[in-house]
Wavefront OBJ file of the C-alpha trace (Angstrom):
o trace
v -22.881 8.158 36.863
v -23.582 6.478 33.667
v -27.060 8.115 32.338
v -29.491 5.704 31.682
v -29.997 4.586 28.015
v -33.196 5.738 26.821
v -35.553 3.023 25.062
v -36.915 4.041 21.715
v -40.763 3.987 21.976
v -42.263 1.513 19.531
v -45.286 2.918 17.499
v -48.133 0.598 17.915
v -50.550 0.019 14.580
v -53.758 -0.769 15.252
v -54.714 -4.422 13.826
v -56.070 -4.409 10.200
v -59.994 -5.771 10.832
v -60.394 -8.679 8.823
v -62.990 -8.101 5.963
v -65.831 -10.430 6.857
v -68.878 -11.645 4.865
v -72.164 -13.155 4.854
v -71.513 -16.980 4.375
v -73.485 -17.688 0.698
v -74.015 -20.170 -1.426
v -73.465 -19.505 -5.081
v -74.937 -21.604 -8.173
v -72.279 -22.195 -10.575
v -74.383 -25.199 -12.451
v -77.211 -24.602 -15.184
v -80.564 -24.313 -14.414
v -83.286 -26.233 -15.546
v -87.068 -26.280 -15.672
v -88.107 -26.021 -11.916
v -84.742 -25.930 -10.452
v -85.606 -22.941 -8.790
v -88.080 -24.998 -6.550
v -85.355 -26.524 -5.021
v -82.601 -23.744 -5.163
v -84.869 -21.104 -3.138
v -83.088 -18.643 -1.283
v -84.004 -19.313 1.642
v -82.874 -23.327 1.125
v -79.505 -21.631 0.255
v -78.930 -19.464 3.249
v -79.703 -22.654 5.058
v -77.060 -24.845 3.206
v -74.885 -21.697 3.916
v -75.295 -21.983 7.830
v -74.620 -25.758 7.530
v -71.615 -25.301 5.690
v -70.098 -22.335 8.046
v -70.620 -24.228 11.062
v -69.808 -27.925 9.622
v -67.305 -27.645 6.849
v -64.467 -27.134 8.836
v -64.843 -30.382 10.890
v -65.779 -32.215 7.838
v -62.108 -31.608 6.342
v -60.881 -32.577 10.151
v -62.655 -36.009 9.639
v -61.383 -36.707 6.271
v -57.973 -36.041 7.273
v -58.335 -38.616 10.047
v -59.368 -40.812 7.414
v -56.211 -40.458 5.624
v -54.384 -40.887 8.719
v -55.817 -44.023 9.321
v -55.501 -45.438 5.965
v -51.830 -44.523 6.540
v -51.357 -46.307 9.708
v -52.941 -49.503 8.511
v -51.302 -49.828 5.739
v -48.137 -49.591 7.785
v -48.796 -52.568 9.797
v -51.159 -51.163 12.616
v -54.105 -53.007 12.251
v -57.408 -51.561 13.506
v -58.615 -52.229 17.043
v -61.820 -51.874 19.484
v -60.434 -48.412 20.951
v -59.310 -48.204 24.708
v -60.398 -44.798 25.052
v -63.826 -45.525 24.533
v -64.264 -48.923 26.513
v -66.313 -46.942 28.816
v -69.003 -46.452 25.983
v -69.075 -50.261 25.191
v -69.158 -51.303 28.962
v -71.905 -49.209 29.864
v -74.794 -51.306 29.852
v -77.660 -48.734 30.561
v -77.771 -46.675 27.450
v -80.185 -47.163 24.342
v -80.663 -45.684 21.134
v -83.849 -43.687 19.786
v -84.988 -46.308 17.947
v -87.873 -46.407 15.028
v -89.602 -43.358 14.050
v -93.289 -43.229 13.108
v -93.337 -45.536 9.819
v -89.995 -47.506 10.832
v -91.172 -49.915 13.237
v -91.451 -52.593 10.212
v -88.687 -52.478 8.144
v -88.412 -56.218 7.062
v -87.900 -55.538 3.661
v -86.371 -52.248 1.848
v -86.068 -51.297 -1.645
v -83.414 -49.462 -2.862
v -82.581 -47.303 -6.029
v -82.063 -43.857 -7.462
v -84.482 -41.023 -7.276
v -85.254 -40.281 -11.148
v -89.232 -40.151 -11.336
v -89.873 -43.463 -13.047
v -87.819 -45.449 -10.502
v -89.172 -43.257 -7.524
v -92.897 -44.377 -8.819
v -91.898 -48.021 -9.054
v -90.322 -48.167 -5.648
v -93.655 -46.227 -3.900
v -95.470 -48.906 -5.875
v -93.463 -52.150 -5.008
v -95.089 -53.041 -1.756
v -91.853 -52.530 0.121
v -91.670 -51.370 4.110
v -89.209 -48.594 3.246
v -87.499 -47.175 0.250
v -83.816 -46.419 0.455
v -84.461 -43.137 -2.188
v -80.372 -43.008 -3.035
v -78.629 -39.886 -4.027
v -75.390 -42.041 -3.530
v -73.737 -45.136 -4.904
v -76.902 -46.032 -7.214
v -77.020 -42.203 -8.563
v -74.461 -40.759 -10.662
v -73.891 -37.119 -9.226
v -74.419 -35.348 -12.655
v -76.071 -31.874 -11.892
v -79.295 -32.985 -13.299
v -79.691 -36.195 -11.234
v -78.894 -34.387 -7.859
v -81.447 -31.714 -8.457
v -84.068 -33.581 -10.409
v -83.739 -36.278 -7.743
v -84.960 -33.703 -5.222
v -87.837 -32.465 -7.002
v -88.810 -36.210 -7.705
v -88.837 -36.625 -4.040
v -90.732 -33.122 -3.596
v -93.472 -34.160 -5.848
v -93.640 -37.712 -4.235
v -93.699 -36.312 -0.921
v -96.536 -34.170 -1.723
v -98.639 -36.605 -3.895
v -97.897 -34.387 -6.847
v -95.186 -37.097 -8.952
v -96.322 -38.428 -12.267
v -93.859 -39.554 -15.060
v -94.589 -39.954 -18.871
v -91.736 -41.757 -20.679
v -90.392 -40.766 -24.163
v -92.370 -43.476 -25.862
v -95.544 -41.976 -24.169
v -96.015 -44.492 -21.005
v -97.408 -43.220 -18.109
v -96.598 -43.972 -14.615
v -98.208 -42.927 -11.574
v -98.082 -43.850 -7.910
v -101.072 -46.094 -7.428
v -100.370 -48.339 -4.201
v -102.957 -47.374 -1.052
v -99.601 -47.868 1.186
v -96.272 -46.494 -0.044
v -92.930 -47.461 1.692
v -91.567 -44.872 4.001
v -89.133 -42.907 2.506
v -85.246 -42.829 3.987
v -82.964 -41.070 1.882
v -79.452 -41.651 1.508
v -77.228 -38.293 0.799
v -73.722 -38.856 -0.341
v -70.659 -39.466 1.600
v -68.672 -37.092 3.462
v -65.671 -37.434 0.636
v -67.598 -36.191 -1.895
v -68.261 -32.512 -3.326
v -70.775 -30.982 -5.151
v -68.805 -28.537 -7.482
v -72.029 -27.191 -9.124
v -72.709 -25.041 -5.950
v -69.823 -22.873 -4.260
v -69.437 -22.036 -0.649
v -68.103 -18.602 0.324
v -67.172 -18.433 4.108
v -66.934 -15.364 6.395
v -63.547 -14.713 5.341
v -64.577 -14.445 1.573
v -62.887 -17.700 0.623
v -64.661 -19.701 -1.924
v -65.015 -23.560 -1.705
v -66.827 -26.465 -3.520
v -70.100 -27.384 -1.369
v -70.422 -30.891 0.196
v -72.186 -33.382 -1.364
v -73.180 -34.994 2.124
v -74.225 -31.462 3.217
v -76.224 -30.369 -0.298
v -78.603 -33.673 -0.498
v -79.063 -33.879 3.219
v -79.958 -29.970 3.379
v -81.953 -29.913 0.239
v -84.086 -32.831 1.272
v -84.701 -31.724 5.053
v -85.224 -28.076 3.957
v -88.057 -28.777 1.487
v -89.551 -31.844 3.365
v -89.273 -32.244 7.134
v -92.583 -30.352 7.904
v -94.448 -32.025 5.358
v -93.060 -35.658 5.856
v -94.218 -34.978 9.871
v -97.503 -34.019 9.151
v -97.822 -37.151 6.932
v -97.135 -39.260 9.896
v -93.368 -40.068 8.821
v -90.387 -37.734 9.598
v -86.764 -36.645 8.070
v -85.214 -40.237 7.659
v -81.378 -40.728 6.436
v -79.359 -43.404 5.787
v -75.617 -42.682 6.171
v -73.070 -43.645 4.235
v -69.359 -44.242 4.045
v -68.534 -43.383 8.377
v -65.255 -44.451 9.490
v -65.630 -43.469 12.864
v -67.608 -42.170 15.879
v -66.110 -38.735 15.427
v -67.972 -38.447 11.855
v -71.153 -40.021 13.597
v -70.955 -37.194 15.980
v -70.483 -34.729 13.382
v -73.772 -35.732 12.023
v -75.464 -36.024 15.011
v -74.399 -32.485 15.274
v -75.922 -31.548 11.815
v -78.977 -32.910 12.901
v -79.381 -31.198 16.198
v -78.964 -27.852 14.683
v -81.212 -28.549 11.398
v -83.860 -29.595 14.011
v -83.626 -26.053 15.550
v -83.006 -24.071 12.439
v -86.535 -25.051 11.316
v -88.341 -25.399 14.801
v -88.929 -29.076 15.177
v -88.436 -31.255 17.853
v -84.917 -32.836 18.982
v -84.609 -36.206 18.017
v -86.993 -35.999 15.274
v -84.909 -37.049 12.809
v -83.950 -40.702 12.436
v -80.370 -41.984 11.171
v -79.654 -45.500 9.932
v -75.955 -46.046 9.536
v -74.236 -48.198 6.790
v -71.356 -50.038 8.017
v -69.757 -50.646 5.313
v -66.196 -49.538 6.313
v -63.570 -51.652 8.184
v -62.754 -48.964 10.726
v -66.520 -48.664 11.528
v -66.834 -52.224 11.982
v -64.808 -51.702 15.111
v -66.507 -48.834 16.343
v -70.253 -50.095 16.019
v -71.345 -48.938 19.716
v -69.492 -45.957 19.672
v -71.362 -44.952 16.534
v -74.830 -45.753 18.039
v -73.632 -43.764 21.001
v -72.819 -40.646 19.470
v -76.201 -40.929 17.181
v -78.437 -42.072 20.281
v -81.173 -39.470 19.897
v -81.357 -39.749 16.329
v -80.437 -43.201 15.541
v -83.035 -46.003 14.551
v -80.304 -48.514 13.561
v -77.464 -49.920 11.524
v -77.108 -51.636 7.990
v -74.789 -54.023 6.828
v -73.429 -52.553 3.461
v -71.803 -55.533 2.169
v -70.131 -54.424 -1.034
v -68.528 -51.420 0.498
v -67.408 -53.358 3.548
v -65.462 -55.818 1.175
v -64.135 -52.819 -0.582
v -63.040 -51.377 2.374
v -61.299 -54.275 3.251
v -59.263 -54.395 -0.025
v -58.632 -50.830 0.013
v -57.249 -50.675 3.680
v -55.078 -53.682 3.204
v -54.135 -53.446 -0.533
v -50.140 -53.180 0.139
v -50.282 -55.422 2.906
v -49.040 -58.743 1.423
v -50.092 -61.814 -0.251
v -52.174 -63.006 3.416
v -54.767 -59.813 2.317
v -55.667 -60.814 -1.423
v -59.285 -61.895 -1.879
v -59.855 -64.088 -4.527
v -62.349 -63.601 -7.547
v -65.186 -61.199 -6.373
v -67.993 -63.974 -6.861
v -66.052 -66.171 -3.983
v -66.297 -63.444 -1.616
v -69.604 -64.416 -0.075
v -71.626 -63.647 3.268
v -70.207 -66.614 4.939
v -66.689 -66.261 4.367
v -65.136 -65.778 7.752
v -64.749 -62.018 8.204
v -68.207 -61.308 6.672
v -69.739 -63.687 8.940
v -68.094 -61.964 11.806
v -68.666 -58.559 11.082
v -72.503 -59.413 10.433
v -73.036 -61.435 13.498
v -71.257 -58.739 15.607
v -73.562 -56.119 13.808
v -76.989 -57.669 15.016
v -75.360 -58.462 18.468
v -74.995 -54.994 19.062
v -77.767 -53.351 17.370
v -80.165 -55.510 19.880
v -78.076 -54.700 22.688
v -78.686 -51.107 22.315
v -82.307 -50.980 21.045
v -81.650 -50.521 17.186
v -82.575 -52.434 14.415
v -80.063 -54.363 12.170
v -80.981 -54.459 8.621
v -79.049 -56.851 6.219
v -77.552 -55.973 2.937
v -78.585 -55.995 -0.555
v -78.032 -59.496 -2.629
v -76.564 -58.687 -6.239
v -78.829 -60.955 -7.946
v -81.892 -59.841 -10.146
v -84.385 -61.631 -12.221
v -84.742 -61.340 -15.869
v -87.813 -61.604 -17.203
v -86.958 -62.596 -20.528
v -84.937 -65.712 -19.213
v -86.695 -67.940 -16.396
v -83.519 -69.761 -15.951
v -82.028 -67.087 -14.629
v -84.864 -65.600 -12.509
v -85.311 -68.904 -10.668
v -81.507 -68.885 -10.160
v -81.784 -65.418 -8.854
v -85.214 -66.177 -6.634
v -83.148 -69.213 -5.230
v -80.198 -67.388 -4.539
v -81.951 -64.190 -2.886
v -84.072 -66.631 -1.020
v -81.131 -68.540 0.598
v -79.388 -65.059 1.210
v -82.492 -63.445 3.430
v -83.223 -66.821 5.101
v -79.634 -66.707 6.785
v -80.191 -62.827 7.628
v -83.430 -63.300 9.602
v -82.277 -66.325 10.824
v -79.249 -64.535 12.440
v -81.511 -61.835 13.527
v -81.609 -59.138 11.336
v -85.125 -57.187 11.163
v -85.016 -56.461 7.623
v -83.373 -56.463 4.284
v -82.526 -54.677 1.118
v -83.502 -55.770 -2.452
v -82.873 -53.903 -5.556
v -85.693 -54.887 -7.601
v -89.574 -55.237 -6.901
v -89.724 -58.577 -8.342
v -87.250 -59.954 -5.216
v -89.872 -58.253 -2.544
v -92.403 -61.188 -2.306
v -89.429 -63.670 -2.001
v -87.538 -61.437 0.870
v -90.880 -60.982 2.373
v -91.546 -64.534 2.683
v -88.131 -65.478 4.771
v -88.611 -62.516 7.274
v -92.335 -63.479 7.419
v -91.227 -67.152 8.565
v -89.250 -65.967 11.139
v -91.000 -62.758 12.069
v -94.785 -63.796 11.749
v -96.788 -60.758 13.331
v -94.018 -59.154 15.122
v -92.654 -56.083 13.569
v -88.988 -56.871 14.271
v -86.896 -58.839 16.356
v -85.113 -56.466 18.439
v -85.709 -58.221 21.474
v -83.416 -61.206 20.463
v -80.412 -60.706 22.094
v -77.344 -62.694 20.568
v -75.460 -63.272 23.632
v -73.714 -66.496 21.886
v -71.881 -64.171 19.686
v -68.578 -63.419 20.595
v -66.148 -61.727 18.089
v -62.679 -60.687 18.203
v -60.583 -58.190 16.258
v -58.707 -61.264 14.566
v -61.951 -62.424 13.794
v -62.836 -59.245 11.878
v -59.554 -59.377 9.935
v -59.728 -63.345 9.285
v -60.055 -62.863 5.269
v -58.599 -66.208 4.190
v -60.612 -67.862 1.985
v -58.459 -70.295 0.000
v -59.717 -69.967 -3.327
v -57.639 -68.858 -6.755
v -57.532 -66.048 -8.527
v -59.060 -67.153 -12.014
v -58.443 -65.520 -15.495
v -62.458 -65.780 -15.548
v -62.455 -63.364 -12.459
v -59.636 -60.911 -13.565
v -62.000 -60.705 -16.972
v -65.129 -59.976 -15.076
v -64.009 -57.361 -13.104
v -62.386 -55.474 -16.019
v -65.456 -55.916 -18.193
v -67.932 -55.199 -14.698
v -66.220 -51.938 -14.140
v -65.540 -50.453 -17.608
v -69.517 -51.476 -18.474
v -70.529 -49.585 -15.177
v -68.453 -46.845 -15.681
v -69.718 -46.194 -19.359
v -73.201 -46.078 -17.650
v -72.198 -43.675 -14.531
v -71.040 -41.219 -17.193
v -74.134 -41.159 -19.169
v -76.045 -40.421 -15.714
v -76.953 -44.211 -14.660
v -75.654 -45.031 -11.263
v -77.379 -48.630 -10.879
v -77.091 -50.959 -13.626
v -77.908 -54.498 -14.337
v -75.045 -56.274 -15.760
v -74.812 -60.149 -16.484
v -77.906 -60.315 -14.208
v -76.281 -58.504 -11.316
v -77.213 -55.342 -10.019
v -74.045 -53.042 -10.061
v -73.625 -49.722 -8.103
v -70.672 -47.745 -7.393
v -69.529 -49.978 -4.473
v -69.473 -53.144 -6.965
v -67.375 -51.557 -9.446
v -64.839 -50.175 -6.822
v -64.398 -53.922 -5.822
v -63.462 -55.114 -9.360
v -60.955 -51.967 -9.859
v -59.287 -52.269 -6.472
v -59.206 -56.179 -6.697
v -57.396 -55.835 -10.348
v -55.208 -52.844 -8.616
v -54.255 -55.296 -5.954
v -53.490 -58.055 -7.808
v -51.149 -56.455 -9.827
v -49.244 -54.808 -7.089
v -49.071 -58.136 -5.126
v -47.813 -59.988 -8.096
v -50.751 -62.466 -8.476
v -50.815 -64.966 -10.946
v -54.330 -66.767 -12.137
v -55.182 -70.078 -11.469
v -53.375 -71.471 -14.763
v -50.148 -69.463 -13.660
v -50.687 -66.443 -15.777
v -49.023 -63.329 -14.024
v -51.807 -60.563 -13.454
v -49.345 -57.217 -14.947
v -50.320 -54.020 -16.138
v -49.925 -55.357 -19.860
v -52.286 -58.040 -19.344
v -55.010 -56.165 -17.721
v -54.296 -53.919 -20.980
v -55.251 -56.723 -23.111
v -58.064 -57.222 -21.453
v -59.291 -53.689 -21.811
v -58.785 -54.100 -25.335
v -61.226 -57.473 -25.398
v -63.788 -55.810 -23.153
v -64.127 -52.707 -25.814
v -64.144 -55.234 -28.773
v -67.084 -57.048 -26.965
v -69.438 -54.293 -26.016
v -72.206 -52.935 -28.548
v -70.877 -49.606 -29.314
v -73.026 -46.571 -30.237
v -72.667 -43.034 -31.619
v -72.015 -40.939 -28.335
v -71.405 -43.986 -25.876
v -68.451 -43.410 -23.135
v -66.160 -46.626 -23.517
v -63.202 -44.989 -24.532
v -63.798 -42.721 -21.158
v -64.957 -45.539 -19.404
v -61.346 -47.201 -20.202
v -59.503 -44.430 -19.414
v -60.718 -43.629 -16.075
v -60.313 -47.561 -15.298
v -56.579 -47.223 -16.424
v -56.378 -44.075 -13.916
v -57.765 -46.047 -10.925
v -56.804 -49.731 -11.453
v -53.687 -49.152 -13.295
v -52.056 -46.154 -12.017
v -49.144 -46.573 -9.277
v -51.559 -44.339 -6.775
v -54.764 -45.636 -5.507
v -57.264 -43.173 -5.606
v -59.397 -43.710 -2.446
v -62.739 -43.646 -4.373
v -63.113 -43.793 -8.125
v -65.403 -41.378 -8.453
v -63.360 -38.284 -7.267
v -61.068 -38.391 -10.399
v -64.214 -39.631 -12.533
v -66.562 -36.805 -11.216
v -64.061 -33.924 -11.539
v -63.087 -34.635 -14.985
v -66.381 -35.817 -16.448
v -69.534 -34.958 -14.536
v -68.841 -31.161 -13.522
v -70.384 -28.733 -16.318
v -70.316 -25.398 -15.318
v -72.143 -22.074 -16.737
l 1 2 3 4 5 6 7 8 9 10 11 12 13 14 15 16 17 18 19 20 21 22 23 24 25 26 27 28 29 30 31 32 33 34 35 36 37 38 39 40 41 42 43 44 45 46 47 48 49 50 51 52 53 54 55 56 57 58 59 60 61 62 63 64 65 66 67 68 69 70 71 72 73 74 75 76 77 78 79 80 81 82 83 84 85 86 87 88 89 90 91 92 93 94 95 96 97 98 99 100 101 102 103 104 105 106 107 108 109 110 111 112 113 114 115 116 117 118 119 120 121 122 123 124 125 126 127 128 129 130 131 132 133 134 135 136 137 138 139 140 141 142 143 144 145 146 147 148 149 150 151 152 153 154 155 156 157 158 159 160 161 162 163 164 165 166 167 168 169 170 171 172 173 174 175 176 177 178 179 180 181 182 183 184 185 186 187 188 189 190 191 192 193 194 195 196 197 198 199 200 201 202 203 204 205 206 207 208 209 210 211 212 213 214 215 216 217 218 219 220 221 222 223 224 225 226 227 228 229 230 231 232 233 234 235 236 237 238 239 240 241 242 243 244 245 246 247 248 249 250 251 252 253 254 255 256 257 258 259 260 261 262 263 264 265 266 267 268 269 270 271 272 273 274 275 276 277 278 279 280 281 282 283 284 285 286 287 288 289 290 291 292 293 294 295 296 297 298 299 300 301 302 303 304 305 306 307 308 309 310 311 312 313 314 315 316 317 318 319 320 321 322 323 324 325 326 327 328 329 330 331 332 333 334 335 336 337 338 339 340 341 342 343 344 345 346 347 348 349 350 351 352 353 354 355 356 357 358 359 360 361 362 363 364 365 366 367 368 369 370 371 372 373 374 375 376 377 378 379 380 381 382 383 384 385 386 387 388 389 390 391 392 393 394 395 396 397 398 399 400 401 402 403 404 405 406 407 408 409 410 411 412 413 414 415 416 417 418 419 420 421 422 423 424 425 426 427 428 429 430 431 432 433 434 435 436 437 438 439 440 441 442 443 444 445 446 447 448 449 450 451 452 453 454 455 456 457 458 459 460 461 462 463 464 465 466 467 468 469 470 471 472 473 474 475 476 477 478 479 480 481 482 483 484 485 486 487 488 489 490 491 492 493 494 495 496 497 498 499 500 501 502 503 504 505 506 507 508 509 510 511 512 513 514 515 516 517 518 519 520 521 522 523 524 525 526 527 528 529 530 531 532 533 534 535 536 537 538 539 540 541 542 543 544 545 546 547 548 549 550 551 552 553 554
C-alpha cells in the first residue's frame, strides 16, 4: 500500500489593513480678505462629504460622455432611448415645479457674480437673476471665492461696492429678482482646493460640487427665511444618469443641513445634443427637485459641431451668424422642449439673444431692440414661460413681448403643445444651405481671440462687436474653425480654409486689436491655436486654458 503523500501546510497571513483617512479638503489657493468667511471649517467638511460620496460617480459619468462622443463620431446617431421608453409613455408623473419666488419667470437676467454686476442685476427689474459662476465667469480663484462673497452679502442685504473711480453702487430696488445660481459643469475641476479621500489619495476638487456646496451651505437657510430657496441652474448635462447624480447630491445636501426634501429647485439647461434626446428622462430623475428646462442655444450649437465635427460635409454649419433659432434643428429642439416641459408641469425658459445695446450708438441700440423683440415674440408665441437677457436695458423689450402673451398669468405651463411632433431626424436636420464666408472665418478667429484675452484677465462675459460673448459663443467660434479645416471647406470665394489660412488671420487679428502693457493677446492666440488648429479636438477650450493659465497655487 502506498503511503499517502503529506500536503505541506500553507501559512496564512493576516490581511494588511487598509490605512483610512477622514475625507478632507485642503486649501491650495491664496487666501484673500474675507475668504475665511466662505472657506470655513464646517463648509470644507461638507465639501469633503460631497466629494467622498459623489466624486467617483462624477468620473463615471464623464467616462460615459467620452464613450458617447466616440459612438456618434463613428456613425451611431443619438436616438430616443428604448430602455427608458416607459418613462416617456407614463402620462401620470409630474415634476415639483416652481418653488417660492419662481412662479413668474418671464424675464431673467444673466451675468457674473462680481459685486458691481450683482448689484446691477438685483436692481434690474428682472424676475430672476441667473447668478452665473459658469460660462459668464472666468474661473480664477479670485472670481470663484469672491463671487461667493458677493452672493452671501446680497442674500443678507449687506452688499455694496465702490469702484476704483470712487463711484458707489448699492441695491436700491424694492423687489429684487429671485436668485438662481449656476455652478460649473461636471467636466470642470477646481485646482485650488484638494480633496483627500479615505484611502489617502489626493485629487483636484469638482468645480460643480465646490460652487454648489459653498453656496448651498452658507445660504440655504437664509434664502428660505427670505421666502425664497436654494435654486440652481444646472449646466452641460448630457444624460438622465447625470441628472440622477445631481438629484442625489440635492437629497443628501438637504438631509445634511436639515431642510425638507424637495426644497432645492433646479432648472436644467438643455444645451447638449444627447440631452435633447432625454428631456423627459432628465425631468423624471429630478422630479422632486426640478422647476423646468432652459433652451441653452449657444452651447447647443457647439454640441452639434463637437459631436459631428468629423462626420462629413453634411454636418458642416455655415457662418455662425446664419445659425439662427429658426433653422430646422434649432426649431425642432425648442419646440420639443416646450412640449416636454408643459406635459410634465415644468417651466420652459427661452435662451439668450446675444444682441446688446450700445448707449453711444443709437443705430446699434435700435437694431438690438428690434432683434431681441423678434426673438422674444417668437419664444412667447411658442409657449415659453420666460426668457433670458444679458443687459438690463433689454428687460423692458423682453418683458413687453411676454406680457403681451401672458397678461396677468404668471406663466403658460397649462398650454400643451400637442401639435408638436419631433423625430430624431428633425433634431439632426442641420442643413441650412448657406456658405462659409471669408468674413465668417475672420469673425470667428477675432471673437475667439478677443474673448480668450478677456477670459485670461478674469472676465467671463464680454461685449464684442455689439454682441455679448461668453465661453459658449467662443466655443462655437473655435469649433467651427476646427471643423472647416478638417472637412476641407472653402470660403464662398473658393479659398481653402487651411491651418495656414487661419494662421494669417490670427496675425491679422493681433494687428487689429489695441495692444496694452500686460494684455493677454499672445496667450489667447496660443490657446486658440491649440483648440482650433490642433489635430486633436479638446472637449472644452476651458480645460487646457484653465490648467495652463488660471491655476495659481501658493
